[in-house]
C-alpha positions, 0 to 999 in steps of 0.5 A: 959420623958419631958411630954412637949418637947416629946409633942412639937416632935410631933407636929412640925411633919406632921401627918393628918389621913392617912398622920401619917408616920412623926408622928409614925418615932419619935415614933418609935424612942423613943419607940426602945431603950424599945421595942423588937420588932416594926414593920408597919402594912399595914395601917400604924399602929406603933406596939411595942411589950413588949414580955411576957408569960401571956395574950395579951394585946392591947394599942392603942393611936391615932397619926392622927389628923384632918386636912385640905386637898387641893380641888381647886386653884382659879385663885387669888392663893385662896385654897380651903379645905375639912375636914379630920375629924371633923373639927369645922367652927367658929373655924378654922377662922384667924387659922394659918395651914402649909402644909405638904412641909412647906407653910404657910397659914392662914383660912379665910372665904370670906367677909361680910359672915354671922356668921349665914351662915359660913360653910366649903365652905365659907373659903379658905386658904390664902399663900400669893401667887398673882395668881393661877399659883404662888399658884399651884407652891407651894400647889396643889388639894390633899396637906393636911394642919395642925394647925400651933400653938404653943406648951406650958405650961400655969403653970400645964395645957398645951395648944397645939394643936393636944392634941386630940390625941398626949397626948395619944401617950406621955403617952403610950411611959411614960408608956414603959418608966416606964415598970419593970415588963413583965410578960403580954404580951403586944402590945402598938399600935400607929393607924392612921386615927382614926379620919375617922372613928377609921380605923387605930385599926379595923385592927390592933385588928384584927392581934393581937387578944387581951384578952384584950385593953385599948383604950387610948385617951382624953375626954371632959372636963365637966368644962367650962362656959356654959357646957352642962353637957354632960360629967362627967371629968374635969381637974386637977382630974386625969385619966378619967376612961371610963365607957362609949362614942358614940363607947363604953360600957367599959367591968364591968371588966374592969372598975372595975379593973382600979378602984381598981388600982387606989385606991390600988396606990394612983392614982387619978382618975376619971369617965369618961362618954360622951354622943358622940364622940368616941374611938380606943375601938369602933372598938378594943371590936368587932373584932374577937369574941370580946375583953375584952375592957376598956380605960383611958383617959385625960379630954381636954378643946377645942377638935377638936380646934386649941389649946386645953388644958389639966392637966400635973397631969391628964397626969401623973395618967393617965401613971401612971393608964396605967402602974399599968394595963398592970403590974397587974396580969390578967386571 
């Protein structure tokens, strides 16, 4: 599976938190040749089942992205908007966006706004409308917009919006394509509304009742100028095996298992500890009576910005490690 081409296909979809169906449809098509069964639950989670007789394993990657939701159209046709997930206001200036219906615009700030006073209520989207009537003919309050920035390769690196977490969706698809041993009962879950508080993973885990789970996501890369060293992973050093983030302390047996597999299989791996933030693991590990949960992350620069960056070698390492885990003997 070509990583860049698949990523481009996913990012061509409109998929902010709460409206992930376009992304889900593309993933369903790509996963269908490798699935025994594909279902969609009431929340919109896409569940790809590979039947096996061993323990039940849930592998989760969220489909949704951060985005904007229109809240008001003024008399001049400018659109005020709210957050869908963790928008970082300084990162938004001059970012091109597109609405679900294909309308394009750009995010700008009110004139003469002092940078220290830059807040979301100082921003607006300009779609080129001459007045309120023209704007409302194209965009209404409640309509959502996503970053409209390119997906491209930069050497061995990928530069793209929404690597958080479309790159993990690509990783799950890569594993589905590579699977040979089907001893374990595998549920590949492409979850919704993670950016709004892990909302999709919670009911999915409750329904599946997994014995083991792994959340696949991105993690902050601690290698850029001025880093505060809030994390441990860096680009180019392999799959990041999660130990802790703001939502979970991964089960020690899962951390040990993943480290052992990486060593045995010669897969480049490193440790993932971040002080804040979280993944679907935070919801899954607390489901029902508890789930033995781990995490595999792709180090990523500039998370939640209009252009994020990962290393293709790290993505391949994540896919290799996850493949090794789901095909391993689990007690």
